[in-house]
Residue, then its C-alpha position, 0 to 999 in steps of 0.5 A: x476449476x478453482x478461480x484464484x483471485x489476485x490481490x495486492x499485499x502492501x508493506x506501507x505500514x512497515x515503511x511508515x513505522x521505519x520512517x516514524x510516520x503516522x497515516x495522516x503524515x503520509x496522506x498529507x505527503x501524497x495528497x489523499x485522506x488518512x482513511x485512504x492510507x488506512x484502507x490501503x494498509x488493510x487491503x480494502x483499496x488498491x491504489x492507482x498507479x500514480x498514488x503507488x508511485x507517489x507513496x514509493x517516492x516518499x519512502x525512497x523505494x520502488x512500487x515493487x518494494x511496497x506492493x506485491x501481487x499475491x493470490x488469495x490462496x497465498x494468504x491462508 
């Protein structure tokens, strides 16, 4: 039996580009460090629900617009 891991795929970088924002701009808007935004964008960190909602609010979108739960098999 193959175990499939579930991971978040994020569109934060795309939304930042659309809004002409740097990682530091977004980080300041939601009260985290710039490194946290970088880690989110690179899939090294999964956000808390509160952080996900705060980021979505900055961009005027839903959490579902920013994050998608996918299996690691889908990333190949």
